[in-house]
KEVEX-554228 format. One line per field, with one value per residue (C-alpha): chain; residue in three letters; y, z, x. Coordinates in Angstrom, 1 decimal, padded with zeros to 4 digits. Last residue first. Example, Ala and Ser with C-alpha at 12.3 -4.5 7.8 and 13.67 -1.06 7.14 Angstrom:
kette = [A;A]
rest = [SER;ALA]
py = [-001.1;-004.5]
pz = [007.1;007.8]
px = [013.7;012.3]
***
This chain:
kette = [A;A;A;A;A;A;A;A;A;A;A;A;A;A;A;A;A;A;A;A;A;A;A;A;A;A;A;A;A;A;A;A;A;A;A;A;A;A;A;A;A;A;A;A;A;A;A;A;A;A;A;A;A;A;A;A;A;A;A;A;A;A;A;A;A;A;A;A;A;A;A;A;A;A;A;A;A;A;A;A;A;A;A;A;A;A;A;A;A;A;A;A;A;A;A;A;A;A;A;A;A;A;A;A;A;A;A;A;A;A;A;A;A;A;A;A;A;A;A;A;A;A;A;A;A;A;A;A;A;A;A;A;A;A;A;A;A;A;A;A;A;A;A;A;A;A;A;A;A;A;A;A;A;A;A;A;A;A;A;A;A;A;A;A;A;A;A;A;A;A;A;A;A;A;A;A;A;A;A;A;A;A;A;A;A;A;A;A;A;A;A;A;A;A;A;A;A;A;A;A;A;A;A;A;A;A;A;A;A;A;A;A;A;A;A;A;A;A;A;A;A;A;A;A;A;A;A;A;A;A;A;A;A;A;A;A;A;A;A;A;A;A;A;A;A;A;A;A;A;A;A;A;A;A;A;A;A;A;A;A;A;A;A;A;A;A;A;A;A;A;A;A;A;A;A;A;A;A;A;A;A;A;A;A;A;A;A;A;A;A;A;A;A;A;A;A;A;A;A;A;A;A;A;A;A;A;A;A;A;A;A;A;A;A;A;A;A;A;A;A;A;A;A;A;A;A;A;A;A;A;A;A;A;A;A;A;A;A;A;A;A;A;A;A;A;A;A;A;A;A;A;A;A;A;A;A;A;A;A;A;A;A;A;A;A;A;A;A;A;A;A;A;A;A;A;A;A;A;A;A;A;A;A;A;A;A;A;A;A;A;A;A;A;A;A;A;A;A;A;A;A;A;A;A;A;A;A;A;A;A;A;A;A;A;A;A;A;A;A;A;A;A;A;A;A;A;A;A;A;A;A;A;A;A;A;A;A;A;A;A;A;A;A;A;A;A;A;A;A;A;A;A;A;A;A;A;A;A;A;A;A;A;A;A;A;A;A;A;A;A;A;A;A]
rest = [PHE;ARG;SER;ARG;GLY;ASN;ASN;MET;SER;THR;LEU;THR;PHE;ARG;LEU;SER;ALA;MET;ALA;PHE;SER;LEU;GLU;ILE;ILE;LEU;GLY;ILE;PHE;SER;ALA;VAL;THR;ILE;LEU;LEU;LEU;LEU;SER;ILE;LEU;ALA;HIS;SER;SER;THR;ASP;SER;HIS;MET;PHE;TYR;ARG;ARG;PRO;MET;ALA;SER;TYR;GLY;GLN;PHE;HIS;GLN;LEU;ALA;PHE;VAL;SER;PHE;SER;SER;PHE;VAL;PHE;LEU;SER;ALA;TYR;GLY;SER;LEU;PRO;LEU;SER;PHE;PRO;LEU;SER;LEU;TYR;SER;SER;LEU;TYR;TYR;LEU;GLY;VAL;LEU;ILE;GLY;TYR;VAL;LEU;SER;LEU;ALA;VAL;VAL;ILE;HIS;PHE;HIS;ALA;VAL;VAL;TYR;TYR;THR;ASP;HIS;LEU;TYR;HIS;ASP;VAL;SER;ALA;ASN;SER;LEU;ILE;ILE;GLY;SER;THR;GLY;GLY;ILE;ALA;PHE;SER;VAL;ILE;PHE;SER;VAL;GLN;LEU;PHE;THR;LEU;SER;ASN;LEU;THR;MET;ARG;LYS;MET;THR;LEU;LEU;SER;SER;LEU;TRP;THR;PHE;ILE;LYS;ILE;GLY;THR;PRO;VAL;ALA;ILE;ILE;MET;THR;ALA;ALA;THR;PHE;TYR;SER;ARG;THR;ASP;ILE;ASP;LEU;GLY;ALA;THR;TYR;MET;HIS;HIS;ALA;TRP;VAL;VAL;SER;GLY;ILE;LEU;ALA;ILE;SER;ALA;MET;ALA;LEU;VAL;LEU;SER;LEU;GLU;GLY;PRO;ILE;ARG;HIS;LEU;SER;SER;LEU;GLN;ILE;SER;SER;SER;PHE;LEU;GLY;PHE;VAL;PRO;LEU;ILE;VAL;VAL;TYR;VAL;GLU;PRO;HIS;GLY;PHE;PHE;TRP;PHE;LEU;HIS;GLN;TYR;LEU;LEU;PRO;ASP;GLY;GLY;MET;THR;ALA;ASP;TYR;PHE;CYS;THR;GLY;LEU;HIS;LYS;ASP;THR;LEU;ILE;LEU;THR;ILE;GLY;VAL;ALA;LEU;VAL;PRO;LEU;SER;LEU;VAL;LEU;LEU;LEU;SER;VAL;LEU;VAL;ILE;SER;TRP;CYS;PHE;LEU;SER;LEU;SER;TYR;TRP;LEU;SER;THR;ARG;THR;ALA;LEU;MET;THR;VAL;LEU;PHE;ASN;CYS;SER;SER;ILE;LEU;SER;ALA;ILE;GLY;ALA;LEU;HIS;LEU;SER;PHE;VAL;SER;PHE;GLU;VAL;SER;PRO;SER;LEU;SER;SER;LEU;PRO;PRO;TYR;PHE;THR;TRP;GLY;ALA;SER;ALA;MET;SER;PHE;LEU;LEU;LEU;SER;LEU;SER;PHE;PRO;MET;LEU;TRP;PHE;SER;LEU;ALA;ASN;MET;ARG;PRO;PHE;LEU;LEU;ASP;PRO;LEU;ASN;CYS;HIS;TYR;PRO;ILE;LEU;LEU;ASN;ALA;PHE;PHE;GLY;ILE;ALA;THR;PRO;MET;ALA;ALA;PHE;PHE;VAL;MET;VAL;LEU;GLY;HIS;LEU;THR;VAL;PHE;ALA;ASN;TYR;VAL;ASP;SER;THR;LEU;ILE;SER;PRO;PHE;ALA;LEU;GLN;LEU;ARG;PHE;LEU;LEU;SER;PHE;SER;MET;GLY;LEU;LEU;ALA;SER;PHE;ILE;GLY;LEU;SER;PHE;TYR;LEU;LEU;SER;VAL;ASP;ILE;HIS;ASN;VAL;SER;MET;ILE;VAL;ASP;MET]
py = [090.9;090.3;093.4;093.8;092.9;094.2;090.9;089.2;089.4;091.4;089.1;085.9;087.1;088.5;085.3;082.7;082.0;082.2;078.4;078.0;080.9;079.7;076.2;077.8;080.1;077.0;075.3;078.4;078.6;074.9;075.6;078.7;076.9;073.9;076.2;078.0;074.6;074.0;077.5;076.9;073.7;075.3;078.3;076.0;074.2;077.5;078.5;080.6;083.3;085.4;088.6;089.7;091.3;089.5;088.9;085.5;086.1;082.3;083.0;084.6;081.4;079.6;081.9;081.3;077.7;078.9;081.1;078.4;075.9;078.2;078.4;074.6;073.7;076.2;075.7;071.9;072.1;074.5;072.5;069.2;070.5;072.2;072.9;076.4;076.4;078.0;079.0;082.3;082.8;086.3;085.7;082.1;082.7;085.8;084.1;081.3;084.0;085.7;082.5;082.4;086.1;085.3;082.5;084.9;087.8;085.5;084.2;087.7;089.7;087.8;085.0;087.2;089.9;087.5;085.4;088.4;089.8;086.4;086.5;089.2;092.9;093.4;090.2;091.1;094.7;093.7;091.8;094.9;097.0;094.5;094.8;092.0;089.4;090.8;090.4;086.6;086.3;088.1;085.8;082.7;084.1;085.2;081.9;079.9;082.0;081.9;078.2;077.6;079.6;077.8;074.3;075.4;076.5;073.3;071.1;069.8;070.5;072.8;072.5;074.5;076.8;077.5;076.5;078.9;081.9;081.3;081.1;084.3;086.1;084.8;086.0;089.4;090.1;089.0;091.5;094.2;093.4;092.5;096.1;097.1;095.5;098.1;101.0;099.6;099.1;102.5;104.3;102.5;103.1;106.9;107.0;105.2;107.4;106.3;105.5;103.8;100.3;100.7;102.1;099.7;100.2;103.8;103.4;102.8;105.7;104.7;101.1;102.3;103.9;101.1;098.4;100.3;100.7;097.0;096.1;098.6;096.9;093.4;094.5;095.7;092.2;090.7;087.6;087.2;087.7;084.5;082.0;080.4;080.3;083.9;085.3;083.3;084.7;088.2;088.0;086.7;089.4;092.2;090.9;090.5;094.1;094.9;093.1;095.3;098.6;097.2;096.6;100.0;101.6;100.5;101.8;105.2;106.6;104.2;106.3;109.7;108.5;106.7;109.8;112.0;109.4;110.4;113.8;117.0;119.3;119.2;116.1;114.4;114.6;113.7;117.1;118.6;120.5;120.9;120.6;117.3;114.6;116.3;117.3;113.7;112.2;115.0;113.5;110.1;111.6;113.9;111.2;108.9;111.5;112.1;108.3;108.1;109.9;109.3;105.7;105.2;106.7;104.4;101.4;102.3;102.7;099.5;097.6;099.0;097.9;094.4;094.3;095.3;098.7;098.7;100.7;103.4;104.0;107.8;108.5;105.2;106.2;109.3;108.3;104.8;106.2;109.1;106.8;104.3;107.1;108.8;105.6;104.8;108.2;108.0;104.5;105.7;108.8;106.5;104.1;107.1;108.5;105.1;104.9;108.4;107.4;104.2;106.1;108.6;105.9;104.8;106.1;104.9;107.0;109.0;105.7;104.3;107.6;107.4;104.5;103.6;101.1;098.6;098.3;100.6;098.3;100.1;098.0;101.3;099.7;097.4;100.4;102.4;099.5;099.0;102.6;102.5;099.3;101.0;104.3;102.4;101.2;104.6;105.9;103.2;104.2;107.9;107.0;105.1;107.9;107.0;103.3;101.1;099.8;100.4;098.2;099.3;095.7;095.1;098.4;097.7;094.1;094.2;097.4;096.5;092.9;093.6;096.9;096.3;092.8;092.2;095.6;096.1;092.8;092.4;095.8;097.9;095.3;092.4;094.6;096.9;094.0;091.8;094.8;095.7;092.1;091.7;094.9;093.8;090.5;092.1;094.5;091.6;089.5;086.5;082.7;083.2;081.5;078.4;078.5;082.3;082.8;080.4;082.6;085.6;083.9;082.5;085.9;087.5;084.8;085.3;089.0;088.3;085.7;088.1;090.9;088.8;087.8;091.4;092.7;090.1;090.9;094.6;094.0;091.9;094.7;097.2;094.9;094.5;098.2;099.2;101.7;099.6;100.1;097.2;094.9;095.8;094.9]
pz = [-048.4;-052.0;-054.1;-057.7;-060.4;-063.3;-065.2;-065.5;-068.6;-067.0;-064.0;-066.0;-068.4;-065.5;-063.4;-066.1;-065.1;-061.4;-060.7;-062.8;-061.0;-057.6;-058.2;-059.2;-056.1;-053.9;-055.4;-054.8;-051.2;-050.7;-051.8;-049.6;-046.5;-047.0;-047.2;-044.1;-042.3;-043.3;-042.2;-038.8;-038.3;-039.3;-037.0;-034.1;-034.9;-035.4;-031.7;-031.7;-033.6;-036.6;-038.4;-035.5;-036.4;-033.6;-030.1;-028.5;-025.0;-024.4;-024.3;-027.7;-029.1;-027.7;-029.4;-032.6;-032.7;-033.1;-036.0;-038.3;-037.1;-038.3;-041.8;-041.9;-040.8;-043.0;-046.1;-045.9;-045.8;-048.7;-050.8;-050.0;-051.7;-050.2;-053.5;-054.7;-056.8;-060.2;-062.0;-060.1;-058.2;-057.2;-053.4;-053.6;-055.5;-053.5;-050.2;-051.1;-052.1;-048.8;-046.8;-048.7;-047.8;-044.1;-044.0;-045.5;-043.1;-040.1;-041.0;-041.5;-038.8;-035.5;-036.3;-037.9;-035.2;-032.3;-033.7;-034.5;-031.0;-029.4;-031.6;-029.4;-029.8;-026.5;-024.6;-021.3;-021.1;-022.5;-019.4;-017.3;-019.8;-020.0;-023.6;-024.6;-022.8;-024.4;-027.8;-027.1;-026.7;-030.0;-031.9;-030.3;-031.1;-034.6;-035.5;-034.0;-035.7;-039.1;-038.9;-038.0;-041.1;-043.2;-042.2;-042.6;-046.1;-047.0;-045.8;-042.5;-043.0;-040.8;-041.7;-039.5;-038.4;-034.7;-034.1;-036.8;-035.7;-032.1;-033.0;-035.1;-032.3;-029.8;-031.9;-032.6;-028.9;-027.9;-030.2;-028.8;-025.3;-026.1;-027.3;-023.6;-022.9;-025.1;-023.3;-019.9;-020.9;-022.7;-019.7;-017.2;-019.5;-019.6;-015.9;-015.3;-017.5;-021.0;-021.4;-024.8;-023.4;-023.5;-027.1;-029.1;-026.4;-027.6;-030.4;-028.2;-029.4;-032.9;-032.0;-029.6;-032.4;-035.0;-032.5;-031.2;-034.8;-035.5;-032.2;-033.1;-036.5;-034.9;-032.2;-034.9;-036.5;-033.2;-034.7;-038.1;-041.0;-042.6;-045.2;-042.8;-045.4;-046.6;-043.1;-042.3;-045.4;-044.6;-041.2;-042.7;-045.4;-042.8;-040.5;-043.5;-044.3;-040.7;-040.8;-043.2;-041.8;-038.3;-038.4;-040.1;-037.0;-035.1;-037.6;-038.2;-034.7;-034.6;-037.1;-035.5;-032.0;-033.1;-035.1;-032.0;-030.1;-032.2;-030.4;-031.7;-029.7;-032.1;-030.7;-030.5;-034.3;-035.0;-035.8;-036.6;-039.9;-042.3;-045.5;-046.8;-044.1;-041.5;-044.3;-045.6;-042.2;-041.8;-044.9;-043.1;-040.2;-042.2;-044.6;-041.6;-040.1;-043.4;-043.5;-040.1;-040.3;-044.0;-043.6;-040.5;-042.1;-045.1;-042.9;-041.0;-044.2;-045.6;-042.5;-042.8;-046.5;-045.4;-042.8;-045.4;-045.5;-044.8;-041.5;-043.4;-045.6;-045.7;-047.2;-049.1;-052.6;-052.2;-048.9;-050.2;-053.3;-051.4;-048.8;-051.4;-053.6;-050.6;-049.5;-053.0;-053.4;-049.9;-050.6;-053.9;-052.2;-049.5;-052.0;-053.8;-050.5;-049.5;-052.7;-052.2;-048.7;-050.0;-052.8;-050.3;-047.9;-050.3;-048.6;-045.1;-042.4;-041.6;-041.6;-038.8;-036.9;-037.1;-037.1;-040.7;-039.4;-042.2;-041.1;-042.2;-045.0;-048.1;-051.3;-053.1;-056.4;-054.7;-053.2;-056.4;-058.3;-055.7;-055.9;-059.7;-059.5;-056.9;-058.7;-061.4;-058.8;-057.5;-061.0;-061.9;-059.0;-059.9;-063.4;-061.9;-059.8;-058.3;-058.2;-060.8;-062.0;-058.6;-056.4;-053.2;-052.3;-056.0;-056.4;-053.1;-053.9;-056.6;-055.7;-052.0;-052.5;-054.7;-053.4;-049.7;-048.7;-051.8;-052.4;-048.7;-047.8;-050.7;-051.7;-048.5;-045.7;-047.4;-049.5;-046.5;-044.1;-046.6;-048.0;-044.6;-043.7;-047.2;-046.8;-043.3;-044.7;-047.7;-045.4;-043.0;-045.9;-046.9;-046.8;-043.9;-041.3;-042.1;-040.2;-039.7;-043.4;-044.5;-042.7;-044.6;-047.9;-047.1;-045.8;-049.1;-051.1;-049.0;-049.8;-053.6;-053.5;-051.6;-054.0;-057.0;-055.3;-054.3;-057.7;-059.4;-056.9;-057.5;-061.3;-060.7;-058.8;-061.6;-064.1;-062.1;-061.2;-064.9;-065.6;-068.5;-070.2;-068.5;-068.9;-072.6;-073.1]
px = [039.9;039.0;039.5;040.7;038.3;040.5;040.4;043.7;045.9;048.7;048.7;049.0;051.7;053.8;053.6;054.2;057.8;056.9;057.2;060.3;062.0;060.8;062.4;065.7;065.5;065.0;068.0;070.1;068.8;069.6;073.2;073.5;072.1;074.4;077.4;076.1;076.0;079.6;080.6;078.9;080.8;084.1;083.4;082.9;086.2;088.2;088.4;091.6;089.7;090.8;089.6;087.4;084.1;082.3;083.5;083.4;082.0;081.5;077.7;078.1;079.6;076.7;074.2;076.2;074.9;071.3;072.5;073.7;071.1;068.3;069.8;070.3;066.7;064.9;067.1;066.8;063.0;062.9;065.4;063.7;060.7;057.7;055.8;055.2;052.1;051.4;048.2;047.7;044.5;045.5;045.1;046.2;049.4;050.2;049.5;052.0;054.5;053.9;054.7;058.0;058.5;057.7;060.3;062.9;062.0;061.9;065.4;066.9;065.1;064.6;067.1;069.7;069.6;069.7;072.5;074.7;074.0;075.0;078.2;079.5;079.3;077.5;077.0;078.7;077.7;074.3;073.5;073.7;071.7;068.9;067.5;069.8;067.7;064.5;066.3;066.8;063.1;062.5;064.7;063.0;059.5;060.4;061.9;059.1;056.4;058.1;058.7;055.1;054.0;056.5;055.3;051.7;052.3;054.1;051.3;050.1;046.4;044.3;040.7;038.3;041.0;041.0;044.7;046.0;044.0;044.9;048.6;048.4;046.7;049.2;052.1;050.6;049.8;053.2;054.8;052.5;053.8;057.4;058.0;057.7;061.1;062.8;061.2;062.3;065.9;066.0;064.7;067.1;070.1;069.3;068.9;072.2;074.3;075.3;079.0;079.2;078.6;074.8;074.9;072.7;070.0;070.2;067.7;064.6;062.4;061.4;060.7;058.1;056.1;056.5;055.8;052.7;051.4;051.9;050.1;047.3;046.8;046.9;044.5;042.1;042.2;041.2;039.6;041.2;038.7;037.4;038.5;041.0;043.8;043.0;043.2;046.3;047.9;046.8;048.4;051.7;051.7;051.1;053.8;056.1;055.5;056.5;059.8;061.9;060.9;060.8;064.6;065.0;063.4;066.6;069.0;067.5;067.8;070.7;072.7;072.0;072.8;075.9;077.0;076.7;078.7;081.7;081.7;083.4;085.7;088.6;090.3;086.9;086.4;082.8;081.3;084.7;084.3;087.2;085.3;086.7;086.7;084.5;082.1;082.0;081.2;078.6;076.8;076.6;074.6;072.4;071.3;070.6;068.4;066.6;065.9;064.2;060.9;060.0;061.1;059.0;055.9;056.4;056.7;053.5;051.5;053.0;051.9;048.4;048.3;049.2;046.5;043.9;042.4;038.6;038.8;040.6;037.6;037.2;040.6;040.7;041.8;043.9;045.4;046.3;048.0;049.6;051.1;052.5;054.0;055.5;057.2;058.4;060.0;061.5;063.0;064.6;066.0;067.5;069.0;070.6;071.9;073.2;075.3;076.6;077.8;079.4;081.2;082.5;083.7;086.4;089.6;088.5;090.0;086.8;084.8;086.9;086.8;083.8;081.3;080.2;077.5;078.2;081.8;084.7;085.9;084.5;084.7;083.7;082.8;080.3;078.5;078.5;077.0;074.3;073.3;073.2;071.0;068.7;068.0;066.1;063.6;062.6;062.3;059.8;057.6;058.0;056.8;053.8;052.5;049.1;049.9;048.2;044.9;043.2;041.0;042.8;044.0;044.9;046.8;048.6;049.5;052.2;054.1;053.9;055.0;058.0;059.3;058.6;059.7;061.8;063.4;063.9;065.5;067.9;069.3;069.2;069.5;071.4;073.7;074.6;075.4;077.3;079.2;080.6;081.5;083.1;085.1;086.3;087.5;089.2;091.1;092.1;093.4;091.5;092.2;094.6;092.4;090.3;087.0;087.0;088.1;085.4;082.9;084.3;083.7;080.2;079.1;080.1;078.4;075.2;075.2;075.5;072.8;070.5;071.4;070.4;067.1;066.3;067.1;064.9;062.0;062.4;062.2;059.1;057.5;058.3;056.7;053.5;053.3;053.4;056.2;057.6;060.9;062.6;059.6;059.3;062.9]
***
């Protein structure tokens, strides 16, 4: 009960972690159910299938990825990195968390089946879209409160010492700026869906002079930066973990900060590469193709800096941390390379909305995010000298290999032009194999979570009893 009533940053971070793990299990259960439908048709109805696909996307992005990567690690580490007892506004910090369970409840209650992107006119016809929109508004308000709190905390304490901010703090600064920039645009876009539906406006109604493409522009102006919102904190954690493992500052640390800033900046102006098939003119397609490819430059800088830092360690041992670090780099490099292929407008006309896109997104974001979070937990235990370790069990190894296999196979489905979001496919054998691998992934993830829960049982007691000497790197 004291954890629930607390406004301490440690307790709030653990609440975020608990919410993230619960939401991850919930989202994986949705994916397992609709994957079984693809492997063995007629298990679900079409409406339930679409609802599970919608809930899977929204739950994983807003209630699993963001609370874990941002809410947990940022709340826990920013005060330590800035040598503070807590964030500047602890009550606002607690408020930002307690909005999330209500938001998740509204979303689950809605069972909306319009797809996680809420494209009109599909969303305009859905009878439960109102609850989903209200849910996203609550989650957006919570994210804005947290972002402003993080920014103000670091601005108020390190105004004249920006050069001494850790790589993780820099990543949170960039993430907070991206959220402040893009979340209001999403709020406007989904609110206009409700005004079209209930107030007689026609922003997205083509029969009344509106334009459904307006919503796609508004949504993807938020949607593409959101990818970097969830992955940039992992970049910071990964860089900090290498820094701590090697016992010296990373060579080219400034280049890592500039690379993250470049990724955040360029990622905010390439949203329309999701809309190549929507009828964009040739000049617009050329711009977004070139701008999307440019993201590979700062991304390559980061990967090669990480590799050089790993390979130049004085003592590099093949342990669980090294395994996860290599898994993260390989996953992100392969997922990023498949994204460069999609950036070409001509190629995208063939691969758009196929399982190739599903594979690319999940490898570059979902798998890299999970592997990076596991690396972050190792960093957390070492940085704070916590009396627990996270052994590389069979669960962790099995999770890495099975999860990567699931989405690696989907590349070949995409090459065959198999469209996603279809209720049934004639080729059920490939879906059956992927569903089996996903079942192994879910089982190994549950085992890994059980191990983590035992390993972190003493986390709160240890942190709250620590001395207030905060800063290391």
